[in-house]
PALUM-204743 format. One record per atom (N, C-alpha, C, O): x, y, z; residue number from 0; atom name; residue in three letters. Coordinates in steps of 0.2 Angstrom, whole numbers, padded with zeros to 4 digits, always signed. Example, Ala and Ser with C-alpha at 12.3 -4.5 7.8 and 13.67 -1.06 7.14 Angstrom:
BEGIN
+0066_-0028_+0039_0_N_Ala
+0062_-0022_+0039_0_CA_Ala
+0066_-0016_+0039_0_C_Ala
+0071_-0017_+0042_0_O_Ala
+0064_-0011_+0035_1_N_Ser
+0068_-0005_+0036_1_CA_Ser
+0064_+0000_+0039_1_C_Ser
+0067_+0006_+0040_1_O_Ser
This chain:
BEGIN
-0037_-0089_-0050_0_N_Met
-0037_-0082_-0046_0_CA_Met
-0035_-0077_-0051_0_C_Met
-0031_-0077_-0055_0_O_Met
-0038_-0071_-0050_1_N_Val
-0036_-0066_-0055_1_CA_Val
-0033_-0060_-0050_1_C_Val
-0036_-0058_-0045_1_O_Val
-0027_-0058_-0053_2_N_Ala
-0024_-0053_-0049_2_CA_Ala
-0027_-0046_-0051_2_C_Ala
-0029_-0045_-0056_2_O_Ala
-0028_-0042_-0046_3_N_Thr
-0031_-0035_-0046_3_CA_Thr
-0027_-0030_-0047_3_C_Thr
-0029_-0024_-0048_3_O_Thr
-0020_-0031_-0046_4_N_Arg
-0015_-0025_-0045_4_CA_Arg
-0011_-0026_-0051_4_C_Arg
-0010_-0031_-0053_4_O_Arg
-0008_-0020_-0053_5_N_Asn
-0002_-0020_-0058_5_CA_Asn
+0004_-0020_-0054_5_C_Asn
+0009_-0021_-0058_5_O_Asn
+0005_-0019_-0048_6_N_Asp
+0012_-0020_-0045_6_CA_Asp
+0014_-0027_-0045_6_C_Asp
+0010_-0032_-0045_6_O_Asp
+0020_-0028_-0044_7_N_Arg
+0023_-0035_-0043_7_CA_Arg
+0021_-0037_-0037_7_C_Arg
+0023_-0033_-0032_7_O_Arg
+0019_-0043_-0036_8_N_Gln
+0017_-0046_-0030_8_CA_Gln
+0021_-0052_-0029_8_C_Gln
+0023_-0056_-0033_8_O_Gln
+0023_-0053_-0022_9_N_Thr
+0027_-0059_-0021_9_CA_Thr
+0023_-0063_-0016_9_C_Thr
+0020_-0060_-0011_9_O_Thr
+0021_-0069_-0017_10_N_Glu
+0017_-0073_-0013_10_CA_Glu
+0021_-0076_-0007_10_C_Glu
+0026_-0080_-0007_10_O_Glu
+0019_-0074_-0001_11_N_Leu
+0022_-0075_+0005_11_CA_Leu
+0019_-0082_+0008_11_C_Leu
+0022_-0086_+0012_11_O_Leu
+0012_-0083_+0007_12_N_Ala
+0009_-0089_+0010_12_CA_Ala
+0003_-0090_+0006_12_C_Ala
+0000_-0086_+0003_12_O_Ala
+0001_-0096_+0007_13_N_His
-0005_-0099_+0003_13_CA_His
-0008_-0105_+0007_13_C_His
-0005_-0109_+0009_13_O_His
-0015_-0105_+0008_14_N_Arg
-0018_-0110_+0011_14_CA_Arg
-0024_-0112_+0008_14_C_Arg
-0027_-0107_+0005_14_O_Arg
-0027_-0118_+0007_15_N_Ser
-0033_-0120_+0004_15_CA_Ser
-0037_-0124_+0008_15_C_Ser
-0034_-0129_+0011_15_O_Ser
-0044_-0123_+0009_16_N_Asn
-0048_-0128_+0012_16_CA_Asn
-0055_-0127_+0009_16_C_Asn
-0058_-0122_+0009_16_O_Asn
-0058_-0133_+0008_17_N_Asp
-0065_-0133_+0006_17_CA_Asp
-0067_-0128_+0000_17_C_Asp
-0072_-0125_-0001_17_O_Asp
-0062_-0128_-0005_18_N_Gly
-0063_-0124_-0011_18_CA_Gly
-0061_-0116_-0010_18_C_Gly
-0062_-0113_-0015_18_O_Gly
-0059_-0115_-0004_19_N_Ile
-0057_-0108_-0003_19_CA_Ile
-0050_-0107_-0002_19_C_Ile
-0047_-0110_+0002_19_O_Ile
-0047_-0103_-0006_20_N_Asp
-0040_-0102_-0006_20_CA_Asp
-0038_-0095_-0003_20_C_Asp
-0042_-0090_-0004_20_O_Asp
-0034_-0094_+0001_21_N_Val
-0031_-0088_+0004_21_CA_Val
-0024_-0087_+0003_21_C_Val
-0020_-0091_+0004_21_O_Val
-0023_-0081_+0001_22_N_Tyr
-0016_-0080_-0002_22_CA_Tyr
-0013_-0073_+0002_22_C_Tyr
-0017_-0069_+0004_22_O_Tyr
-0007_-0073_+0004_23_N_Leu
-0004_-0067_+0007_23_CA_Leu
+0001_-0065_+0002_23_C_Leu
+0006_-0069_+0001_23_O_Leu
+0001_-0059_+0000_24_N_Phe
+0005_-0056_-0004_24_CA_Phe
+0009_-0050_-0001_24_C_Phe
+0006_-0046_+0003_24_O_Phe
+0015_-0049_-0003_25_N_Trp
+0019_-0043_-0002_25_CA_Trp
+0019_-0039_-0009_25_C_Trp
+0021_-0042_-0014_25_O_Trp
+0018_-0033_-0009_26_N_Asn
+0017_-0029_-0015_26_CA_Asn
+0023_-0024_-0016_26_C_Asn
+0025_-0020_-0011_26_O_Asn
+0026_-0025_-0021_27_N_Glu
+0032_-0020_-0023_27_CA_Glu
+0029_-0015_-0028_27_C_Glu
+0024_-0016_-0032_27_O_Glu
+0031_-0009_-0028_28_N_Pro
+0037_-0006_-0024_28_CA_Pro
+0035_-0004_-0017_28_C_Pro
+0040_-0002_-0013_28_O_Pro
+0029_-0002_-0016_29_N_Gly
+0027_+0000_-0010_29_CA_Gly
+0028_-0003_-0003_29_C_Gly
+0028_+0000_+0002_29_O_Gly
+0028_-0009_-0004_30_N_Gly
+0029_-0014_+0003_30_CA_Gly
+0023_-0015_+0006_30_C_Gly
+0023_-0017_+0012_30_O_Gly
+0017_-0014_+0003_31_N_Gly
+0011_-0015_+0007_31_CA_Gly
+0010_-0023_+0006_31_C_Gly
+0013_-0027_+0003_31_O_Gly
+0004_-0025_+0010_32_N_Val
+0003_-0032_+0011_32_CA_Val
-0005_-0033_+0009_32_C_Val
-0009_-0029_+0011_32_O_Val
-0006_-0038_+0005_33_N_Thr
-0013_-0039_+0002_33_CA_Thr
-0015_-0047_+0004_33_C_Thr
-0011_-0051_+0003_33_O_Thr
-0021_-0047_+0007_34_N_Val
-0024_-0054_+0008_34_CA_Val
-0029_-0055_+0002_34_C_Val
-0034_-0051_+0001_34_O_Val
-0029_-0060_-0001_35_N_Val
-0034_-0062_-0007_35_CA_Val
-0037_-0068_-0005_35_C_Val
-0034_-0073_-0004_35_O_Val
-0044_-0068_-0005_36_N_Val
-0048_-0074_-0004_36_CA_Val
-0052_-0076_-0011_36_C_Val
-0055_-0071_-0014_36_O_Val
-0051_-0082_-0012_37_N_Tyr
-0054_-0084_-0019_37_CA_Tyr
-0059_-0091_-0017_37_C_Tyr
-0056_-0095_-0014_37_O_Tyr
-0065_-0090_-0019_38_N_Asp
-0070_-0096_-0018_38_CA_Asp
-0071_-0099_-0024_38_C_Asp
-0074_-0097_-0029_38_O_Asp
-0068_-0105_-0026_39_N_Ala
-0068_-0109_-0032_39_CA_Ala
-0075_-0111_-0034_39_C_Ala
-0077_-0112_-0040_39_O_Ala
-0079_-0112_-0028_40_N_Arg
-0086_-0114_-0029_40_CA_Arg
-0091_-0109_-0032_40_C_Arg
-0095_-0110_-0036_40_O_Arg
-0089_-0103_-0031_41_N_Thr
-0094_-0097_-0033_41_CA_Thr
-0090_-0093_-0038_41_C_Thr
-0093_-0089_-0041_41_O_Thr
-0083_-0094_-0039_42_N_Asp
-0079_-0090_-0043_42_CA_Asp
-0079_-0083_-0041_42_C_Asp
-0078_-0078_-0045_42_O_Asp
-0079_-0081_-0035_43_N_Glu
-0080_-0075_-0032_43_CA_Glu
-0073_-0074_-0028_43_C_Glu
-0070_-0078_-0025_43_O_Glu
-0071_-0068_-0027_44_N_Ser
-0065_-0066_-0023_44_CA_Ser
-0065_-0059_-0020_44_C_Ser
-0069_-0055_-0023_44_O_Ser
-0061_-0058_-0016_45_N_Phe
-0060_-0052_-0013_45_CA_Phe
-0053_-0050_-0010_45_C_Phe
-0050_-0055_-0008_45_O_Phe
-0051_-0044_-0010_46_N_Ala
-0044_-0043_-0008_46_CA_Ala
-0045_-0038_-0003_46_C_Ala
-0049_-0033_-0002_46_O_Ala
-0040_-0038_+0002_47_N_Leu
-0039_-0034_+0008_47_CA_Leu
-0032_-0031_+0008_47_C_Leu
-0027_-0034_+0008_47_O_Leu
-0032_-0024_+0008_48_N_Glu
-0026_-0021_+0009_48_CA_Glu
-0025_-0021_+0017_48_C_Glu
-0029_-0019_+0020_48_O_Glu
-0019_-0024_+0020_49_N_Val
-0019_-0024_+0027_49_CA_Val
-0013_-0021_+0029_49_C_Val
-0008_-0021_+0026_49_O_Val
-0013_-0018_+0036_50_N_Asp
-0007_-0016_+0039_50_CA_Asp
-0002_-0022_+0040_50_C_Asp
-0005_-0028_+0041_50_O_Asp
+0004_-0021_+0039_51_N_Gly
+0009_-0027_+0039_51_CA_Gly
+0009_-0030_+0046_51_C_Gly
+0010_-0036_+0047_51_O_Gly
+0007_-0026_+0051_52_N_Arg
+0007_-0028_+0058_52_CA_Arg
+0001_-0033_+0059_52_C_Arg
+0001_-0037_+0064_52_O_Arg
-0004_-0033_+0055_53_N_Arg
-0009_-0037_+0056_53_CA_Arg
-0010_-0042_+0050_53_C_Arg
-0015_-0046_+0050_53_O_Arg
-0005_-0043_+0046_54_N_Ala
-0005_-0047_+0040_54_CA_Ala
-0007_-0055_+0042_54_C_Ala
-0012_-0058_+0039_54_O_Ala
-0004_-0057_+0047_55_N_Leu
-0006_-0064_+0049_55_CA_Leu
-0013_-0065_+0052_55_C_Leu
-0016_-0070_+0050_55_O_Leu
-0016_-0060_+0056_56_N_Asp
-0022_-0060_+0058_56_CA_Asp
-0027_-0060_+0052_56_C_Asp
-0032_-0065_+0052_56_O_Asp
-0026_-0056_+0047_57_N_Ala
-0030_-0056_+0041_57_CA_Ala
-0029_-0062_+0037_57_C_Ala
-0034_-0065_+0034_57_O_Ala
-0023_-0065_+0036_58_N_Phe
-0022_-0071_+0033_58_CA_Phe
-0026_-0077_+0036_58_C_Phe
-0030_-0081_+0032_58_O_Phe
-0025_-0078_+0042_59_N_Asn
-0028_-0083_+0046_59_CA_Asn
-0036_-0083_+0047_59_C_Asn
-0039_-0088_+0047_59_O_Asn
-0038_-0076_+0047_60_N_His
-0046_-0075_+0048_60_CA_His
-0048_-0070_+0044_60_C_His
-0050_-0064_+0046_60_O_His
-0048_-0071_+0037_61_N_Pro
-0050_-0066_+0032_61_CA_Pro
-0057_-0063_+0032_61_C_Pro
-0057_-0057_+0031_61_O_Pro
-0062_-0067_+0034_62_N_Phe
-0068_-0065_+0035_62_CA_Phe
-0070_-0061_+0040_62_C_Phe
-0073_-0056_+0040_62_O_Phe
-0067_-0063_+0046_63_N_Ala
-0068_-0059_+0052_63_CA_Ala
-0064_-0052_+0051_63_C_Ala
-0066_-0047_+0054_63_O_Ala
-0058_-0052_+0048_64_N_Tyr
-0054_-0046_+0047_64_CA_Tyr
-0058_-0041_+0042_64_C_Tyr
-0058_-0035_+0044_64_O_Tyr
-0061_-0044_+0037_65_N_Ala
-0064_-0040_+0032_65_CA_Ala
-0070_-0037_+0036_65_C_Ala
-0071_-0031_+0035_65_O_Ala
-0074_-0040_+0041_66_N_Ala
-0080_-0037_+0044_66_CA_Ala
-0077_-0032_+0049_66_C_Ala
-0080_-0027_+0050_66_O_Ala
-0071_-0034_+0053_67_N_Trp
-0069_-0029_+0057_67_CA_Trp
-0066_-0023_+0054_67_C_Trp
-0066_-0017_+0057_67_O_Trp
-0063_-0024_+0048_68_N_Ser
-0061_-0017_+0044_68_CA_Ser
-0066_-0013_+0042_68_C_Ser
-0065_-0007_+0040_68_O_Ser
-0072_-0016_+0041_69_N_Leu
-0078_-0012_+0038_69_CA_Leu
-0081_-0007_+0044_69_C_Leu
-0084_-0003_+0042_69_O_Leu
-0079_-0009_+0050_70_N_Thr
-0082_-0005_+0056_70_CA_Thr
-0079_+0002_+0056_70_C_Thr
-0082_+0007_+0057_70_O_Thr
-0073_+0002_+0054_71_N_Gly
-0069_+0009_+0053_71_CA_Gly
-0067_+0011_+0060_71_C_Gly
-0065_+0017_+0060_71_O_Gly
-0067_+0006_+0065_72_N_Asp
-0064_+0008_+0072_72_CA_Asp
-0057_+0005_+0072_72_C_Asp
-0056_-0001_+0074_72_O_Asp
-0053_+0010_+0071_73_N_Ser
-0046_+0008_+0072_73_CA_Ser
-0043_+0006_+0078_73_C_Ser
-0038_+0003_+0079_73_O_Ser
-0047_+0009_+0083_74_N_Ser
-0045_+0008_+0090_74_CA_Ser
-0047_+0001_+0093_74_C_Ser
-0045_-0001_+0098_74_O_Ser
-0052_-0003_+0089_75_N_Ala
-0054_-0009_+0091_75_CA_Ala
-0049_-0014_+0091_75_C_Ala
-0044_-0014_+0087_75_O_Ala
-0049_-0018_+0096_76_N_Ser
-0044_-0024_+0097_76_CA_Ser
-0045_-0030_+0092_76_C_Ser
-0051_-0031_+0090_76_O_Ser
-0040_-0032_+0089_77_N_Thr
-0040_-0038_+0084_77_CA_Thr
-0038_-0044_+0088_77_C_Thr
-0037_-0049_+0084_77_O_Thr
-0038_-0045_+0095_78_N_Glu
-0036_-0050_+0099_78_CA_Glu
-0041_-0055_+0098_78_C_Glu
-0040_-0061_+0098_78_O_Glu
-0047_-0053_+0097_79_N_Ala
-0053_-0058_+0096_79_CA_Ala
-0052_-0062_+0090_79_C_Ala
-0055_-0068_+0090_79_O_Ala
-0049_-0060_+0085_80_N_Leu
-0049_-0063_+0078_80_CA_Leu
-0044_-0069_+0079_80_C_Leu
-0045_-0074_+0075_80_O_Leu
-0040_-0070_+0084_81_N_Ala
-0036_-0076_+0085_81_CA_Ala
-0039_-0081_+0089_81_C_Ala
-0037_-0087_+0089_81_O_Ala
-0044_-0079_+0092_82_N_Ala
-0048_-0085_+0096_82_CA_Ala
-0051_-0090_+0091_82_C_Ala
-0054_-0095_+0094_82_O_Ala
């Protein structure tokens, strides 16, 4: 995995399944939260800066969260992500 930020990051959680690793980081000094997804099969990754209140949604469902965040509709519910 390649870190894309210069800030110090603390890993809060990690999970791996079928060659895909998902990491949840707390970023210092600003206190932001980042979810990083790395696919070892394709050597591709992406990172999501997420609101701390939605960190577990993004960690548990990063692809759905990424699609939801691209809509730009901040009023849309994320309850469906947990389904």
